[in-house]
All heavy atoms as an XYZ file, in Angstrom:
854
protein
N      24.551     10.858      9.829
C      23.448     11.705     10.307
C      22.365     11.810      9.218
O      21.167     11.711      9.553
C      23.984     13.078     10.669
C      22.982     14.002     11.235
S      22.398     13.424     12.820
C      21.363     14.685     13.314
N      22.736     11.989      7.957
C      21.770     12.080      6.899
C      21.012     10.801      6.751
O      19.801     10.816      6.508
C      22.494     12.462      5.589
C      21.528     12.408      4.401
C      23.147     13.816      5.707
N      21.702      9.682      6.914
C      21.005      8.360      6.806
C      19.983      8.178      7.891
O      18.896      7.616      7.633
C      22.048      7.204      6.873
C      22.949      7.107      5.697
C      24.208      7.966      5.855
O      24.402      8.566      6.962
O      24.939      8.088      4.861
N      20.275      8.690      9.088
C      19.331      8.569     10.153
C      18.074      9.371      9.913
O      16.957      8.907     10.113
C      19.971      8.987     11.520
C      21.060      7.965     11.867
C      18.940      9.032     12.641
C      21.931      8.368     13.071
N      18.239     10.575      9.406
C      17.106     11.425      9.115
C      16.294     10.814      7.985
O      15.070     10.779      8.042
C      17.567     12.861      8.753
C      18.170     13.518      9.952
C      16.429     13.708      8.204
C      18.881     14.829      9.695
N      16.951     10.336      6.938
C      16.269      9.715      5.800
C      15.484      8.471      6.264
O      14.340      8.262      5.853
C      17.240      9.368      4.714
N      16.152      7.668      7.130
C      15.464      6.454      7.633
C      14.249      6.838      8.485
O      13.229      6.192      8.388
C      16.461      5.629      8.460
N      14.350      7.904      9.279
C      13.224      8.342     10.095
C      12.063      8.756      9.193
O      10.911      8.462      9.477
C      13.646      9.508     10.981
S      14.639      8.964     12.383
N      12.361      9.453      8.132
C      11.310      9.847      7.174
C      10.696      8.648      6.532
O       9.461      8.563      6.406
C      11.945     10.787      6.080
C      10.907     11.041      4.948
C      12.317     12.137      6.687
N      11.511      7.643      6.164
C      10.947      6.409      5.604
C      10.062      5.674      6.587
O       9.044      5.149      6.224
C      12.118      5.515      5.093
C      12.897      5.986      3.866
C      14.106      5.162      3.644
C      11.979      6.033      2.662
N      10.496      5.651      7.851
C       9.715      4.945      8.855
C       8.391      5.709      9.104
O       7.346      5.100      9.398
C      10.499      4.798     10.169
C      11.622      3.778     10.039
C      12.831      4.052     10.673
C      11.478      2.626      9.310
C      13.893      3.107     10.563
C      12.494      1.677      9.179
C      13.732      1.960      9.822
N       8.421      7.067      9.080
C       7.202      7.823      9.250
C       6.251      7.590      8.094
O       5.021      7.456      8.325
C       7.502      9.331      9.380
C       8.083      9.809     10.697
C       8.499     11.229     10.651
C       7.063      9.615     11.768
N       6.751      7.525      6.881
C       5.920      7.194      5.750
C       5.285      5.821      5.901
O       4.089      5.616      5.619
C       6.736      7.331      4.419
C       7.065      8.807      4.164
C       5.888      6.750      3.242
C       8.028      8.969      3.045
N       6.115      4.842      6.326
C       5.603      3.481      6.514
C       4.528      3.482      7.592
O       3.524      2.751      7.452
C       6.717      2.496      6.837
O       7.290      2.753      8.066
N       4.738      4.230      8.666
C       3.722      4.280      9.724
C       2.386      4.855      9.171
O       1.288      4.347      9.506
C       4.211      5.128     10.901
N       2.483      5.871      8.374
C       1.294      6.423      7.751
C       0.600      5.436      6.855
O      -0.632      5.346      6.874
N       1.394      4.696      6.100
C       0.809      3.668      5.193
C       0.171      2.599      6.023
O      -0.902      2.060      5.662
C       1.890      3.088      4.309
C       2.358      4.002      3.202
C       3.608      3.458      2.520
C       1.288      4.276      2.172
N       0.770      2.167      7.147
C       0.163      1.140      8.002
C      -1.154      1.628      8.596
O      -2.102      0.874      8.708
C       1.124      0.720      9.099
C       2.304     -0.096      8.621
C       3.547      0.072      9.201
C       2.137     -1.037      7.619
C       4.635     -0.682      8.747
C       3.193     -1.813      7.172
C       4.498     -1.595      7.724
N      -1.196      2.914      8.983
C      -2.436      3.462      9.528
C      -3.524      3.497      8.462
O      -4.675      3.103      8.736
C      -2.149      4.916     10.103
C      -1.354      4.786     11.369
C      -3.463      5.623     10.383
C      -0.774      6.143     11.860
N      -3.173      3.912      7.264
C      -4.181      3.959      6.172
C      -4.605      2.505      5.842
O      -5.771      2.262      5.580
C      -3.589      4.606      4.949
C      -3.394      6.096      5.002
C      -2.616      6.620      3.761
C      -4.735      6.819      5.137
N      -3.682      1.558      5.859
C      -4.040      0.180      5.642
C      -4.982     -0.337      6.685
O      -6.005     -0.984      6.391
C      -2.772     -0.686      5.609
O      -3.063     -2.034      5.483
N      -4.694     -0.069      7.962
C      -5.575     -0.473      9.067
C      -6.978      0.092      8.840
O      -7.988     -0.637      8.999
C      -5.010     -0.052     10.382
C      -5.913     -0.341     11.558
C      -6.063     -1.597     12.047
C      -6.596      0.682     12.124
C      -6.931     -1.903     13.091
C      -7.484      0.453     13.217
C      -7.585     -0.852     13.706
O      -8.454     -1.066     14.772
N      -7.059      1.361      8.510
C      -8.352      1.985      8.326
C      -9.098      1.401      7.122
O     -10.316      1.223      7.128
C      -8.215      3.499      8.162
C      -7.793      4.201      9.455
C      -7.699      5.688      9.359
N      -8.857      6.352      8.771
C      -9.939      6.729      9.476
N      -9.979      6.438     10.754
N     -10.947      7.283      8.899
N      -8.384      1.043      6.106
C      -9.002      0.407      4.929
C      -9.483     -1.020      5.249
O     -10.507     -1.393      4.813
C      -8.011      0.347      3.752
O      -7.793      1.659      3.262
N      -8.711     -1.760      6.056
C      -9.187     -3.061      6.476
C     -10.486     -2.917      7.293
O     -11.346     -3.795      7.206
C      -8.145     -3.802      7.313
C      -7.147     -4.552      6.492
C      -5.813     -4.338      6.566
C      -7.587     -5.596      5.651
C      -4.901     -5.063      5.834
C      -6.661     -6.330      4.917
C      -5.321     -6.074      5.012
N     -10.617     -1.886      8.065
C     -11.809     -1.650      8.857
C     -12.938     -0.930      8.061
O     -14.008     -0.671      8.572
C     -11.485     -0.745     10.052
C     -10.343     -1.214     10.928
C     -10.796     -1.956     12.089
N     -11.842     -1.209     12.762
C     -12.482     -1.617     13.825
N     -12.135     -2.719     14.357
N     -13.441     -0.872     14.351
N     -12.642     -0.642      6.763
C     -13.581     -0.009      5.882
C     -14.000      1.385      6.394
O     -15.166      1.744      6.350
C     -14.767     -0.873      5.553
C     -14.386     -2.144      4.881
C     -15.555     -3.055      4.573
O     -16.726     -2.553      4.635
O     -15.343     -4.203      4.275
N     -13.037      2.144      6.893
C     -13.267      3.467      7.411
C     -12.482      4.483      6.557
O     -11.445      4.150      5.987
C     -12.721      3.590      8.875
C     -13.349      2.575      9.833
C     -14.694      3.017     10.211
C     -15.220      2.023     11.266
N     -16.581      2.223     11.582
N     -12.987      5.675      6.490
C     -12.290      6.719      5.762
C     -12.521      6.658      4.276
O     -13.291      5.876      3.744
N     -11.768      7.522      3.578
C     -11.890      7.651      2.151
C     -11.365      6.389      1.500
O     -10.286      5.867      1.891
C     -11.147      8.901      1.667
C     -11.379      9.180      0.238
C     -12.573      9.671     -0.264
C     -10.363      8.930     -0.692
C     -12.740      9.956     -1.589
C     -10.528      9.146     -2.044
C     -11.735      9.668     -2.517
N     -11.982      5.916      0.469
C     -11.577      4.732     -0.288
C     -10.518      5.149     -1.258
O     -10.757      5.832     -2.238
C     -12.786      4.098     -0.975
C     -12.495      2.823     -1.770
C     -11.773      1.761     -0.939
C     -13.779      2.282     -2.321
N      -9.259      4.725     -0.998
C      -8.138      5.075     -1.859
C      -7.979      4.039     -2.977
O      -7.066      3.218     -2.921
C      -6.872      5.171     -0.994
C      -6.835      6.194      0.070
C      -5.669      6.044      1.005
C      -6.803      7.593     -0.565
N      -8.871      4.109     -3.914
C      -8.861      3.132     -5.032
C      -9.325      3.888     -6.284
O     -10.296      4.621     -6.234
C      -9.803      1.967     -4.717
C      -9.590      0.827     -5.662
O      -9.843      0.951     -6.819
N      -9.145     -0.284     -5.110
N      -8.573      3.676     -7.369
C      -8.927      4.414     -8.632
C     -10.337      4.094     -9.116
O     -11.011      4.950     -9.683
C      -7.908      4.024     -9.713
C      -6.625      4.761     -9.553
O      -6.563      5.777     -8.834
N      -5.575      4.274    -10.205
N     -10.773      2.845     -8.956
C     -12.137      2.460     -9.414
C     -13.187      3.352     -8.690
O     -14.172      3.739     -9.287
C     -12.410      1.034     -9.162
N     -12.957      3.623     -7.444
C     -13.857      4.484     -6.691
C     -13.685      5.946     -6.994
O     -14.655      6.700     -7.165
C     -13.709      4.200     -5.193
C     -14.676      5.037     -4.315
C     -15.941      4.650     -4.196
C     -14.217      6.144     -3.679
C     -16.850      5.371     -3.381
C     -15.075      6.908     -2.893
C     -16.357      6.524     -2.737
O     -17.254      7.239     -1.951
N     -12.434      6.355     -7.042
C     -12.148      7.794     -7.269
C     -12.694      8.266     -8.610
O     -13.247      9.374     -8.719
C     -10.613      8.030     -7.208
C     -10.173      7.829     -5.730
C     -10.262      9.442     -7.612
C      -8.660      7.811     -5.518
N     -12.560      7.465     -9.666
C     -12.978      7.882    -10.986
C     -14.428      7.515    -11.309
O     -14.918      7.829    -12.375
C     -12.068      7.310    -12.058
C     -10.661      7.875    -11.997
C      -9.555      7.081    -11.816
C     -10.467      9.222    -12.116
C      -8.288      7.612    -11.737
C      -9.199      9.790    -12.064
C      -8.111      8.979    -11.908
O      -6.872      9.504    -11.817
N     -15.124      6.865    -10.365
C     -16.532      6.539    -10.590
C     -17.401      7.734    -10.377
O     -17.085      8.624     -9.563
C     -16.912      5.402     -9.621
N     -18.541      7.734    -11.081
C     -19.501      8.862    -10.917
C     -20.227      8.668     -9.608
O     -20.124      7.583     -8.943
C     -20.485      8.869    -12.083
O     -21.284      7.709    -12.064
N     -20.980      9.638     -9.193
C     -21.774      9.536     -7.940
C     -22.721      8.370     -7.962
O     -22.865      7.667     -6.990
C     -22.518     10.838     -7.666
C     -21.699     11.952     -7.120
C     -21.139     11.615     -5.730
O     -21.812     10.991     -4.906
O     -19.961     11.933     -5.501
N     -23.421      8.137     -9.097
C     -24.326      7.079     -9.218
C     -23.617      5.705     -9.076
O     -24.112      4.744     -8.444
C     -25.110      7.112    -10.538
C     -25.982      8.312    -10.683
C     -25.253      9.527    -11.174
O     -24.134      9.449    -11.696
N     -25.818     10.716    -10.912
N     -22.438      5.600     -9.759
C     -21.672      4.350     -9.669
C     -21.191      4.102     -8.253
O     -21.139      2.978     -7.812
C     -20.536      4.411    -10.658
C     -20.902      4.343    -12.087
C     -19.754      4.552    -13.067
O     -18.833      5.325    -12.666
O     -19.776      4.017    -14.171
N     -20.752      5.173     -7.585
C     -20.269      5.008     -6.201
C     -21.351      4.479     -5.284
O     -21.108      3.700     -4.399
C     -19.736      6.338     -5.680
C     -18.446      6.776     -6.288
C     -18.001      8.050     -5.674
N     -16.730      8.501     -6.304
C     -16.066      9.549     -5.930
N     -16.501     10.343     -4.941
N     -14.920      9.887     -6.545
N     -22.581      4.941     -5.471
C     -23.656      4.497     -4.604
C     -23.999      3.023     -4.894
O     -24.379      2.308     -3.935
C     -24.925      5.345     -4.874
C     -24.759      6.774     -4.367
C     -25.919      7.676     -4.730
O     -26.924      7.181     -5.244
O     -25.807      8.901     -4.542
N     -23.917      2.552     -6.144
C     -24.210      1.174     -6.449
C     -23.046      0.223     -6.193
O     -23.246     -0.983     -6.118
C     -24.608      1.051     -7.939
C     -26.007      1.678     -8.213
C     -26.319      1.492     -9.677
N     -25.442      2.473    -10.427
C     -24.978      2.240    -11.621
N     -25.166      1.111    -12.254
N     -24.180      3.143    -12.242
N     -21.888      0.786     -6.050
C     -20.657     -0.005     -5.958
C     -20.543     -0.799     -4.658
O     -20.857     -0.276     -3.595
C     -19.481      0.914     -6.071
C     -18.118      0.296     -6.134
S     -16.784      1.559     -6.198
C     -16.829      1.899     -7.915
N     -20.132     -2.096     -4.766
C     -19.813     -2.859     -3.602
C     -18.404     -2.473     -3.194
O     -17.392     -2.836     -3.890
C     -19.905     -4.345     -3.914
C     -19.439     -5.265     -2.840
C     -20.257     -5.158     -1.564
O     -21.452     -4.922     -1.620
O     -19.617     -5.263     -0.492
N     -18.235     -1.776     -2.125
C     -16.950     -1.206     -1.714
C     -15.982     -2.159     -1.019
O     -14.821     -1.897     -0.992
C     -17.176      0.069     -0.895
C     -17.865      1.147     -1.639
C     -18.154      2.325     -0.721
C     -19.016      3.382     -1.395
N     -20.410      3.066     -1.505
N     -16.537     -3.203     -0.445
C     -15.682     -4.108      0.383
C     -14.477     -4.646     -0.352
O     -13.363     -4.598      0.189
C     -16.557     -5.250      0.904
C     -15.807     -6.131      1.891
C     -16.722     -7.127      2.538
C     -15.888     -7.902      3.504
N     -16.576     -8.107      4.733
N     -14.592     -5.186     -1.604
C     -13.373     -5.686     -2.262
C     -12.370     -4.576     -2.607
O     -11.155     -4.817     -2.548
C     -13.912     -6.310     -3.539
C     -15.305     -5.963     -3.659
C     -15.786     -5.431     -2.374
N     -12.858     -3.381     -2.815
C     -11.935     -2.271     -3.127
C     -11.208     -1.809     -1.861
O     -10.038     -1.460     -1.903
C     -12.733     -1.092     -3.755
C     -13.281     -1.443     -5.097
C     -14.635     -1.623     -5.280
C     -12.420     -1.622     -6.183
C     -15.165     -1.957     -6.519
C     -12.930     -1.959     -7.439
C     -14.252     -2.130     -7.617
O     -14.804     -2.464     -8.819
N     -11.945     -1.780     -0.740
C     -11.259     -1.479      0.557
C     -10.159     -2.530      0.859
O      -9.053     -2.164      1.266
C     -12.266     -1.448      1.717
C     -12.836     -0.124      1.992
C     -14.198      0.110      1.805
C     -12.050      0.932      2.459
C     -14.745      1.353      2.107
C     -12.616      2.177      2.740
C     -13.929      2.389      2.571
O     -14.479      3.634      2.881
N     -10.515     -3.795      0.612
C      -9.549     -4.859      0.918
C      -8.324     -4.763      0.017
O      -7.195     -4.875      0.423
C     -10.223     -6.228      0.738
C      -9.306     -7.376      1.011
C     -10.057     -8.707      0.926
N      -9.241     -9.845      0.853
C      -8.632    -10.399      1.923
N      -8.822     -9.863      3.099
N      -7.830    -11.402      1.760
N      -8.552     -4.519     -1.299
C      -7.496     -4.360     -2.209
C      -6.563     -3.210     -1.794
O      -5.324     -3.338     -1.815
C      -8.049     -4.153     -3.647
C      -6.935     -3.923     -4.705
C      -7.520     -3.528     -5.992
O      -8.507     -2.814     -6.073
N      -6.894     -4.017     -7.086
N      -7.127     -2.069     -1.506
C      -6.374     -0.900     -1.096
C      -5.603     -1.147      0.156
O      -4.440     -0.775      0.315
C      -7.283      0.300     -0.936
O      -7.911      0.645     -2.129
N      -6.229     -1.844      1.135
C      -5.592     -2.154      2.392
C      -4.350     -3.014      2.196
O      -3.302     -2.762      2.794
C      -6.538     -2.817      3.365
N      -4.445     -4.043      1.382
C      -3.320     -4.942      1.135
C      -2.194     -4.218      0.395
O      -1.022     -4.392      0.736
C      -3.803     -6.192      0.410
C      -4.713     -6.993      1.347
C      -2.594     -7.026     -0.052
C      -5.383     -8.190      0.681
N      -2.532     -3.431     -0.582
C      -1.523     -2.651     -1.311
C      -0.818     -1.677     -0.368
O       0.426     -1.596     -0.392
C      -2.140     -1.960     -2.524
C      -1.186     -0.923     -3.088
C      -2.540     -2.933     -3.585
N      -1.562     -1.007      0.466
C      -0.947     -0.074      1.407
C      -0.079     -0.793      2.425
O       1.007     -0.291      2.803
C      -2.023      0.736      2.128
C      -2.792      1.741      1.243
C      -4.022      2.277      2.028
C      -1.862      2.885      0.885
N      -0.528     -1.973      2.864
C       0.285     -2.756      3.793
C       1.609     -3.197      3.165
O       2.701     -3.059      3.788
C      -0.507     -3.972      4.244
C       0.156     -4.880      5.272
C       0.293     -4.160      6.590
C      -0.667     -6.148      5.409
N       1.576     -3.679      1.934
C       2.757     -4.108      1.253
C       3.687     -2.926      0.992
O       4.927     -3.061      1.154
C       2.414     -4.793     -0.057
C       1.724     -6.162      0.066
C       1.206     -6.641     -1.295
C       2.683     -7.152      0.660
N       3.169     -1.791      0.607
C       4.012     -0.614      0.450
C       4.597     -0.182      1.756
O       5.786      0.299      1.772
C       3.172      0.550     -0.175
C       2.838      0.412     -1.624
C       1.918      1.527     -2.087
C       4.086      0.325     -2.486
N       3.879     -0.271      2.854
C       4.427      0.063      4.145
C       5.643     -0.820      4.493
O       6.648     -0.359      4.997
N       5.501     -2.113      4.169
C       6.684     -3.040      4.432
C       7.884     -2.632      3.551
O       9.020     -2.732      3.997
C       6.264     -4.472      4.182
C       5.529     -5.079      5.338
C       4.297     -5.577      5.161
C       6.086     -5.122      6.608
C       3.577     -6.139      6.284
C       5.388     -5.636      7.673
C       4.139     -6.165      7.473
N       7.603     -2.249      2.300
C       8.721     -1.866      1.440
C       9.450     -0.624      1.984
O      10.677     -0.553      1.928
C       8.261     -1.614     -0.011
O       7.463     -0.483     -0.078
N       8.692      0.336      2.592
C       9.339      1.479      3.163
C      10.130      1.097      4.458
O      11.184      1.633      4.727
C       8.334      2.572      3.491
C       8.063      3.465      2.311
C       7.027      3.162      1.441
C       8.807      4.579      2.102
C       6.762      3.950      0.330
C       8.543      5.408      0.968
C       7.498      5.087      0.080
N       9.607      0.124      5.209
C      10.357     -0.333      6.399
C      11.660     -0.992      5.962
O      12.739     -0.727      6.544
C       9.482     -1.300      7.221
C      10.320     -2.054      8.244
C       8.354     -0.588      7.909
N      11.576     -1.875      4.987
C      12.774     -2.548      4.470
C      13.781     -1.510      3.944
O      14.990     -1.673      4.170
C      12.463     -3.529      3.364
C      11.627     -4.698      3.815
C      10.682     -5.272      2.950
C      11.723     -5.222      5.079
C       9.903     -6.354      3.375
C      10.924     -6.320      5.525
C      10.027     -6.863      4.628
N      13.283     -0.491      3.270
C      14.155      0.564      2.740
C      14.874      1.319      3.876
O      16.030      1.537      3.784
C      13.339      1.470      1.854
C      14.128      2.086      0.701
O      15.325      1.958      0.683
N      13.431      2.679     -0.199
N      14.090      1.654      4.928
C      14.701      2.332      6.049
C      15.714      1.492      6.757
O      16.753      1.966      7.161
N      15.382      0.192      6.899
C      16.337     -0.715      7.588
C      17.644     -0.870      6.801
O      18.720     -0.889      7.310
C      15.694     -2.083      7.839
C      14.634     -2.046      8.905
S      13.689     -3.569      9.139
C      14.684     -4.866      8.538
N      17.493     -0.951      5.430
C      18.644     -1.052      4.576
C      19.502      0.182      4.689
O      20.744      0.093      4.708
C      18.218     -1.325      3.152
N      18.888      1.333      4.762
C      19.631      2.591      4.866
C      20.366      2.695      6.223
O      21.527      3.074      6.260
C      18.635      3.759      4.725
C      19.235      5.105      4.453
C      20.047      5.102      3.192
C      18.119      6.137      4.384
N      19.718      2.281      7.312
C      20.347      2.368      8.599
C      21.460      1.354      8.759
O      22.513      1.639      9.360
C      19.292      2.133      9.683
C      18.438      3.290     10.078
C      17.473      2.905     11.220
C      19.253      4.468     10.532
N      21.203      0.130      8.339
C      22.186     -0.920      8.544
C      23.266     -1.031      7.492
O      24.276     -1.732      7.693
C      21.466     -2.277      8.660
C      20.534     -2.335      9.853
C      19.837     -3.651      9.914
O      19.906     -4.464      9.024
N      19.087     -3.873     10.969
N      23.065     -0.356      6.370
C      23.994     -0.431      5.286
C      24.051     -1.839      4.649
O      25.036     -2.196      4.029
N      23.016     -2.577      4.850
C      22.934     -3.934      4.284
C      22.246     -3.901      2.940
O      21.040     -3.713      2.858
C      22.149     -4.829      5.237
N      23.082     -3.986      1.908
C      22.521     -3.943      0.552
C      21.589     -5.063      0.193
O      20.700     -4.893     -0.637
C      23.676     -3.865     -0.477
C      24.490     -2.601     -0.384
O      23.950     -1.615      0.136
O      25.631     -2.586     -0.825
N      21.651     -6.176      0.857
C      20.791     -7.285      0.591
C      19.358     -6.954      0.926
O      18.391     -7.528      0.401
C      21.205     -8.590      1.285
C      21.172     -8.470      2.832
C      22.110     -8.057      3.627
C      20.019     -8.836      3.637
N      21.685     -8.113      4.932
C      20.395     -8.590      4.933
C      18.739     -9.299      3.357
C      19.572     -8.784      6.027
C      17.916     -9.536      4.404
C      18.318     -9.295      5.761
N      19.111     -6.021      1.838
C      17.762     -5.611      2.211
C      17.070     -4.881      1.030
O      15.847     -4.883      0.951
C      17.767     -4.690      3.433
C      17.946     -5.424      4.738
C      18.187     -4.447      5.885
C      16.768     -6.316      5.037
N      17.856     -4.303      0.144
C      17.225     -3.681     -1.038
C      16.552     -4.752     -1.961
O      15.642     -4.419     -2.689
C      18.271     -2.854     -1.794
C      18.658     -1.588     -1.079
C      19.970     -1.447     -0.677
C      17.751     -0.623     -0.785
C      20.375     -0.265      0.021
C      18.094      0.489     -0.068
C      19.414      0.693      0.307
O      19.770      1.837      1.004
N      17.011     -5.965     -1.842
C      16.345     -7.053     -2.574
C      14.983     -7.270     -2.033
O      14.012     -7.491     -2.792
C      17.188     -8.350     -2.501
C      18.331     -8.363     -3.452
C      19.606     -8.042     -3.135
C      18.277     -8.705     -4.795
N      20.374     -8.170     -4.270
C      19.560     -8.578     -5.297
C      17.269     -9.152     -5.685
C      19.908     -8.811     -6.647
C      17.596     -9.375     -6.976
C      18.907     -9.213     -7.479
N      14.821     -7.148     -0.695
C      13.511     -7.266     -0.085
C      12.612     -6.100     -0.553
O      11.404     -6.307     -0.741
C      13.617     -7.265      1.458
C      14.156     -8.554      2.081
C      14.208     -8.392      3.596
C      13.302     -9.736      1.692
N      13.171     -4.936     -0.668
C      12.429     -3.799     -1.146
C      11.894     -4.093     -2.572
O      10.694     -3.916     -2.860
C      13.208     -2.492     -1.146
C      12.472     -1.361     -1.803
C      13.665     -2.130      0.233
N      12.763     -4.532     -3.424
C      12.379     -4.834     -4.778
C      11.376     -5.938     -4.917
O      10.416     -5.901     -5.646
N      11.535     -7.012     -4.071
C      10.596     -8.111     -4.090
C       9.220     -7.688     -3.584
O       8.185     -8.027     -4.181
C      11.150     -9.261     -3.224
C      12.342     -9.890     -3.955
C      10.057    -10.312     -2.958
C      13.118    -10.930     -3.113
N       9.219     -6.840     -2.512
C       7.938     -6.373     -1.968
C       7.221     -5.441     -2.951
O       5.993     -5.512     -3.085
C       8.071     -5.743     -0.592
O       8.852     -4.533     -0.713
N       7.977     -4.620     -3.677
C       7.336     -3.732     -4.654
C       6.801     -4.610     -5.833
O       5.660     -4.344     -6.313
C       8.372     -2.682     -5.158
C       7.825     -1.957     -6.366
C       8.621     -1.715     -4.051
N       7.580     -5.588     -6.254
C       7.136     -6.488     -7.321
C       5.853     -7.253     -6.940
O       4.912     -7.351     -7.729
C       8.246     -7.466     -7.729
N       5.821     -7.753     -5.688
C       4.652     -8.469     -5.198
C       3.453     -7.486     -5.164
O       2.288     -7.868     -5.499
C       4.887     -9.056     -3.824
C       5.868    -10.278     -3.961
C       3.637     -9.524     -3.143
C       6.387    -10.787     -2.641
N       3.695     -6.247     -4.746
C       2.610     -5.278     -4.731
C       2.043     -4.989     -6.077
O       0.803     -4.950     -6.273
C       3.152     -3.928     -4.094
O       3.701     -4.222     -2.807
C       2.027     -2.908     -3.989
N       2.882     -4.819     -7.071
C       2.462     -4.569     -8.438
C       1.662     -5.752     -9.011
O       0.538     -5.594     -9.527
C       3.628     -4.229     -9.344
C       4.262     -2.872     -8.948
C       3.257     -4.209    -10.808
C       5.561     -2.563     -9.596
N       2.176     -6.935     -8.822
C       1.481     -8.152     -9.291
C       0.135     -8.277     -8.572
O      -0.888     -8.583     -9.204
C       2.376     -9.386     -9.103
C       1.572    -10.647     -9.350
C       3.597     -9.340    -10.006
N       0.134     -8.083     -7.253
C      -1.124     -8.214     -6.531
C      -2.151     -7.214     -7.044
O      -3.294     -7.513     -7.187
C      -0.920     -8.090     -5.014
C      -2.228     -8.029     -4.290
C      -2.939     -9.175     -4.044
C      -2.785     -6.780     -3.917
C      -4.170     -9.133     -3.424
C      -4.024     -6.747     -3.294
C      -4.725     -7.894     -3.070
O      -5.950     -7.852     -2.463
N      -1.703     -5.926     -7.208
C      -2.610     -4.879     -7.650
C      -3.279     -5.263     -8.984
O      -4.448     -5.060     -9.229
C      -1.919     -3.580     -7.712
N      -2.453     -5.767     -9.930
C      -2.968     -6.082    -11.235
C      -3.916     -7.295    -11.192
O      -5.033     -7.256    -11.668
C      -1.834     -6.375    -12.222
C      -1.040     -5.088    -12.445
C      -2.309     -7.017    -13.522
C       0.287     -5.295    -13.193
N      -3.486     -8.351    -10.491
C      -4.285     -9.557    -10.421
C      -5.608     -9.297     -9.692
O      -6.696     -9.725    -10.055
C      -3.485    -10.713     -9.806
C      -4.382    -11.927     -9.462
C      -2.367    -11.133    -10.717
N      -5.513     -8.611     -8.551
C      -6.739     -8.334     -7.771
C      -7.703     -7.429     -8.507
O      -8.913     -7.568     -8.378
C      -6.380     -7.776     -6.417
O      -5.797     -6.493     -6.486
N      -7.170     -6.479     -9.270
C      -8.052     -5.624    -10.085
C      -8.811     -6.442    -11.127
O     -10.017     -6.251    -11.317
C      -7.207     -4.551    -10.761
O      -6.686     -3.624     -9.884
N      -8.116     -7.373    -11.722
C      -8.789     -8.252    -12.710
C      -9.852     -9.089    -12.023
O     -10.988     -9.257    -12.532
C      -7.762     -9.139    -13.412
C      -6.848     -8.257    -14.323
C      -8.426    -10.253    -14.252
C      -5.643     -8.978    -14.833
N      -9.494     -9.615    -10.820
C     -10.481    -10.469    -10.086
C     -11.703     -9.661     -9.642
O     -12.836    -10.181     -9.725
C      -9.825    -11.112     -8.887
C      -8.659    -12.037     -9.250
S      -9.122    -13.422    -10.273
C      -9.968    -14.411     -9.110
N     -11.494     -8.437     -9.219
C     -12.611     -7.638     -8.766
C     -13.559     -7.287     -9.926
O     -14.776     -7.334     -9.815
C     -12.148     -6.332     -8.054
C     -13.233     -5.354     -7.847
C     -11.484     -6.664     -6.716
N     -12.984     -7.011    -11.062
C     -13.756     -6.657    -12.270
C     -14.546     -7.876    -12.734
O     -15.727     -7.745    -13.162
C     -12.856     -6.099    -13.410
C     -13.624     -5.988    -14.681
C     -12.246     -4.739    -12.981
N     -13.963     -9.066    -12.620
C     -14.652    -10.282    -13.112
C     -15.877    -10.589    -12.224
O     -16.821    -11.190    -12.674
C     -13.712    -11.470    -13.026
C     -12.772    -11.511    -14.184
C     -12.012    -12.811    -14.223
C     -11.087    -12.887    -15.455
N     -10.346    -14.148    -15.472
N     -15.860    -10.185    -10.934
C     -17.050    -10.410    -10.066
C     -18.122     -9.524    -10.520
O     -18.930     -9.078    -10.486
C     -16.657    -10.172     -8.605
C     -15.754    -11.216     -8.055
C     -15.548    -10.979     -6.630
N     -14.228    -11.514     -6.258
C     -13.542    -11.162     -5.229
N     -13.986    -10.255     -4.403
N     -12.371    -11.695     -4.996
């Protein structure tokens, strides 16, 4: 019973992440990116937001998949699915670092 409730919470979190990712791909809503959040008002007005929206959308999408894999592993008791969680988190971290470097270089 506890596993089912925990998996439902994980699936709800993943659904929220997928919704935020979709909105970021559409460039709608608040830009969930540190470069934007910590920028001054003048920098925000001059900033090209499209690459930051894309970066945030991809990171949110990858995190959503990691929560789905985590919930599936919890429900099915398949420990091998935790490898998918780890791989998706590692890919997310590498992507975030590499894409941040690429955006700054532009």
